[in-house]
BAPA-495733 format. One record per residue (C-alpha): residue number from 1; residue in three letters; x, y, z. Coordinates in nm, 3 decimals, decimal comma. Layout:
N
num=NUM&residuo=ALA&xx=X&yy=Y&zz=Z $
...
***
This chain:
133
num=1&residuo=UNK&xx=-7,294&yy=0,429&zz=-10,569 $
num=2&residuo=UNK&xx=-7,411&yy=0,832&zz=-10,469 $
num=3&residuo=UNK&xx=-7,678&yy=0,906&zz=-10,273 $
num=4&residuo=UNK&xx=-7,984&yy=0,892&zz=-10,493 $
num=5&residuo=UNK&xx=-7,883&yy=0,570&zz=-10,680 $
num=6&residuo=UNK&xx=-8,047&yy=0,309&zz=-10,478 $
num=7&residuo=UNK&xx=-7,768&yy=0,351&zz=-10,218 $
num=8&residuo=UNK&xx=-7,851&yy=0,496&zz=-9,841 $
num=9&residuo=UNK&xx=-7,578&yy=0,738&zz=-9,689 $
num=10&residuo=UNK&xx=-7,438&yy=0,489&zz=-9,438 $
num=11&residuo=UNK&xx=-7,452&yy=0,162&zz=-9,669 $
num=12&residuo=UNK&xx=-7,258&yy=0,381&zz=-9,978 $
num=13&residuo=UNK&xx=-6,989&yy=0,487&zz=-9,639 $
num=14&residuo=UNK&xx=-6,968&yy=0,143&zz=-9,547 $
num=15&residuo=UNK&xx=-6,873&yy=0,069&zz=-9,946 $
num=16&residuo=UNK&xx=-6,638&yy=0,291&zz=-9,959 $
num=17&residuo=UNK&xx=-6,468&yy=0,205&zz=-9,642 $
num=18&residuo=UNK&xx=-6,455&yy=-0,149&zz=-9,772 $
num=19&residuo=UNK&xx=-6,288&yy=-0,030&zz=-10,138 $
num=20&residuo=UNK&xx=-6,021&yy=0,148&zz=-9,908 $
num=21&residuo=UNK&xx=-5,976&yy=-0,150&zz=-9,695 $
num=22&residuo=UNK&xx=-5,897&yy=-0,366&zz=-10,045 $
num=23&residuo=UNK&xx=-5,672&yy=-0,118&zz=-10,180 $
num=24&residuo=UNK&xx=-5,486&yy=-0,119&zz=-9,863 $
num=25&residuo=UNK&xx=-5,482&yy=-0,507&zz=-9,880 $
num=26&residuo=UNK&xx=-5,390&yy=-0,515&zz=-10,243 $
num=27&residuo=UNK&xx=-5,086&yy=-0,243&zz=-10,158 $
num=28&residuo=UNK&xx=-4,948&yy=-0,505&zz=-9,863 $
num=29&residuo=UNK&xx=-4,969&yy=-0,810&zz=-10,126 $
num=30&residuo=UNK&xx=-4,822&yy=-0,634&zz=-10,416 $
num=31&residuo=UNK&xx=-4,542&yy=-0,561&zz=-10,186 $
num=32&residuo=UNK&xx=-4,484&yy=-0,888&zz=-9,968 $
num=33&residuo=UNK&xx=-4,670&yy=-1,104&zz=-10,220 $
num=34&residuo=UNK&xx=-4,824&yy=-1,493&zz=-10,100 $
num=35&residuo=UNK&xx=-4,565&yy=-1,709&zz=-9,893 $
num=36&residuo=UNK&xx=-4,563&yy=-1,550&zz=-9,540 $
num=37&residuo=UNK&xx=-4,791&yy=-1,639&zz=-9,244 $
num=38&residuo=UNK&xx=-5,148&yy=-1,484&zz=-9,156 $
num=39&residuo=UNK&xx=-4,988&yy=-1,275&zz=-8,880 $
num=40&residuo=UNK&xx=-4,742&yy=-1,111&zz=-9,118 $
num=41&residuo=UNK&xx=-5,008&yy=-0,991&zz=-9,320 $
num=42&residuo=UNK&xx=-5,222&yy=-0,858&zz=-9,037 $
num=43&residuo=UNK&xx=-4,927&yy=-0,660&zz=-8,941 $
num=44&residuo=UNK&xx=-4,898&yy=-0,501&zz=-9,267 $
num=45&residuo=UNK&xx=-5,225&yy=-0,453&zz=-9,298 $
num=46&residuo=UNK&xx=-5,238&yy=-0,235&zz=-8,978 $
num=47&residuo=UNK&xx=-4,907&yy=-0,027&zz=-9,107 $
num=48&residuo=UNK&xx=-5,130&yy=0,049&zz=-9,421 $
num=49&residuo=UNK&xx=-5,442&yy=0,132&zz=-9,267 $
num=50&residuo=UNK&xx=-5,278&yy=0,330&zz=-9,040 $
num=51&residuo=UNK&xx=-5,079&yy=0,529&zz=-9,281 $
num=52&residuo=UNK&xx=-5,463&yy=0,605&zz=-9,473 $
num=53&residuo=UNK&xx=-5,602&yy=0,727&zz=-9,166 $
num=54&residuo=UNK&xx=-5,799&yy=0,432&zz=-9,144 $
num=55&residuo=UNK&xx=-5,929&yy=0,376&zz=-8,763 $
num=56&residuo=UNK&xx=-5,902&yy=-0,034&zz=-8,673 $
num=57&residuo=UNK&xx=-5,857&yy=-0,271&zz=-8,401 $
num=58&residuo=UNK&xx=-5,656&yy=-0,574&zz=-8,395 $
num=59&residuo=UNK&xx=-5,742&yy=-0,912&zz=-8,270 $
num=60&residuo=UNK&xx=-6,085&yy=-0,745&zz=-8,119 $
num=61&residuo=UNK&xx=-6,263&yy=-0,941&zz=-7,856 $
num=62&residuo=UNK&xx=-6,600&yy=-1,084&zz=-7,921 $
num=63&residuo=UNK&xx=-6,822&yy=-1,253&zz=-7,676 $
num=64&residuo=UNK&xx=-7,013&yy=-1,577&zz=-7,785 $
num=65&residuo=UNK&xx=-7,300&yy=-1,674&zz=-7,615 $
num=66&residuo=UNK&xx=-7,520&yy=-1,956&zz=-7,614 $
num=67&residuo=UNK&xx=-7,907&yy=-1,886&zz=-7,528 $
num=68&residuo=UNK&xx=-7,829&yy=-1,563&zz=-7,372 $
num=69&residuo=UNK&xx=-7,549&yy=-1,738&zz=-7,163 $
num=70&residuo=UNK&xx=-7,183&yy=-1,646&zz=-7,192 $
num=71&residuo=UNK&xx=-6,962&yy=-1,921&zz=-7,288 $
num=72&residuo=UNK&xx=-6,624&yy=-1,777&zz=-7,450 $
num=73&residuo=UNK&xx=-6,467&yy=-1,475&zz=-7,674 $
num=74&residuo=UNK&xx=-6,358&yy=-1,530&zz=-8,033 $
num=75&residuo=UNK&xx=-6,122&yy=-1,265&zz=-8,204 $
num=76&residuo=UNK&xx=-6,189&yy=-1,035&zz=-8,480 $
num=77&residuo=UNK&xx=-5,838&yy=-1,024&zz=-8,705 $
num=78&residuo=UNK&xx=-5,936&yy=-0,670&zz=-8,780 $
num=79&residuo=UNK&xx=-6,211&yy=-0,447&zz=-8,681 $
num=80&residuo=UNK&xx=-6,217&yy=-0,148&zz=-8,904 $
num=81&residuo=UNK&xx=-6,383&yy=0,151&zz=-8,779 $
num=82&residuo=UNK&xx=-6,609&yy=-0,065&zz=-8,578 $
num=83&residuo=UNK&xx=-6,811&yy=-0,128&zz=-8,874 $
num=84&residuo=UNK&xx=-6,626&yy=-0,362&zz=-9,099 $
num=85&residuo=UNK&xx=-6,491&yy=-0,682&zz=-8,988 $
num=86&residuo=UNK&xx=-6,146&yy=-0,787&zz=-9,185 $
num=87&residuo=UNK&xx=-6,077&yy=-1,173&zz=-9,131 $
num=88&residuo=UNK&xx=-5,746&yy=-1,254&zz=-9,293 $
num=89&residuo=UNK&xx=-5,608&yy=-1,602&zz=-9,417 $
num=90&residuo=UNK&xx=-5,272&yy=-1,767&zz=-9,545 $
num=91&residuo=UNK&xx=-5,405&yy=-2,040&zz=-9,681 $
num=92&residuo=UNK&xx=-5,402&yy=-2,277&zz=-10,009 $
num=93&residuo=UNK&xx=-5,780&yy=-2,251&zz=-10,059 $
num=94&residuo=UNK&xx=-6,026&yy=-2,070&zz=-9,868 $
num=95&residuo=UNK&xx=-6,268&yy=-2,352&zz=-9,747 $
num=96&residuo=UNK&xx=-6,631&yy=-2,367&zz=-9,622 $
num=97&residuo=UNK&xx=-6,563&yy=-2,357&zz=-9,281 $
num=98&residuo=UNK&xx=-6,354&yy=-1,997&zz=-9,319 $
num=99&residuo=UNK&xx=-6,683&yy=-1,858&zz=-9,431 $
num=100&residuo=UNK&xx=-6,862&yy=-2,017&zz=-9,162 $
num=101&residuo=UNK&xx=-6,641&yy=-1,854&zz=-8,935 $
num=102&residuo=UNK&xx=-6,698&yy=-1,471&zz=-9,054 $
num=103&residuo=UNK&xx=-7,080&yy=-1,523&zz=-9,067 $
num=104&residuo=UNK&xx=-7,037&yy=-1,633&zz=-8,666 $
num=105&residuo=UNK&xx=-6,859&yy=-1,343&zz=-8,614 $
num=106&residuo=UNK&xx=-7,112&yy=-1,101&zz=-8,806 $
num=107&residuo=UNK&xx=-7,406&yy=-1,282&zz=-8,636 $
num=108&residuo=UNK&xx=-7,215&yy=-1,249&zz=-8,265 $
num=109&residuo=UNK&xx=-7,109&yy=-0,873&zz=-8,321 $
num=110&residuo=UNK&xx=-7,394&yy=-0,792&zz=-8,505 $
num=111&residuo=UNK&xx=-7,257&yy=-0,627&zz=-8,782 $
num=112&residuo=UNK&xx=-7,342&yy=-0,675&zz=-9,151 $
num=113&residuo=UNK&xx=-6,999&yy=-0,706&zz=-9,362 $
num=114&residuo=UNK&xx=-6,724&yy=-0,849&zz=-9,339 $
num=115&residuo=UNK&xx=-6,375&yy=-0,936&zz=-9,604 $
num=116&residuo=UNK&xx=-6,260&yy=-1,256&zz=-9,610 $
num=117&residuo=UNK&xx=-5,869&yy=-1,197&zz=-9,747 $
num=118&residuo=UNK&xx=-5,663&yy=-1,502&zz=-9,836 $
num=119&residuo=UNK&xx=-5,291&yy=-1,379&zz=-9,912 $
num=120&residuo=UNK&xx=-5,174&yy=-1,697&zz=-10,040 $
num=121&residuo=UNK&xx=-5,319&yy=-1,629&zz=-10,372 $
num=122&residuo=UNK&xx=-5,092&yy=-1,501&zz=-10,692 $
num=123&residuo=UNK&xx=-5,333&yy=-1,216&zz=-10,752 $
num=124&residuo=UNK&xx=-5,463&yy=-1,088&zz=-10,413 $
num=125&residuo=UNK&xx=-5,816&yy=-1,038&zz=-10,619 $
num=126&residuo=UNK&xx=-5,891&yy=-1,397&zz=-10,633 $
num=127&residuo=UNK&xx=-5,835&yy=-1,471&zz=-10,240 $
num=128&residuo=UNK&xx=-6,098&yy=-1,140&zz=-10,122 $
num=129&residuo=UNK&xx=-6,445&yy=-1,275&zz=-10,035 $
num=130&residuo=UNK&xx=-6,702&yy=-1,011&zz=-9,942 $
num=131&residuo=UNK&xx=-6,972&yy=-1,131&zz=-9,702 $
num=132&residuo=UNK&xx=-7,300&yy=-0,957&zz=-9,602 $
num=133&residuo=UNK&xx=-7,512&yy=-1,098&zz=-9,316 $
***
């Protein structure tokens, strides 16, 4: 949506970024198809993001705290432009624990939007979930 249609410019930019990442993931899936390990899809997605000049970080650490005390780190598969979490899977079916993991990463990072992408599906649009917090 454009400015003036109920969406603020930062939200519109985040939407544009989300669509660009989904497009990159679709291209990866078209080329590779289902059946590979998650790490291969991560590598291929990063190649695709680089070709599109989209900034990203792989295995970006995220600090986890309990009552203000650091208790460890998690790792975001791909952090796009320091604003969008992309969690990749290559599983038969996305489970509630996969969604919970993404929500936990959103909470810990202070970010508001993530994509959970499962490449082990015949049609990728059936494996993409947009998760907001």
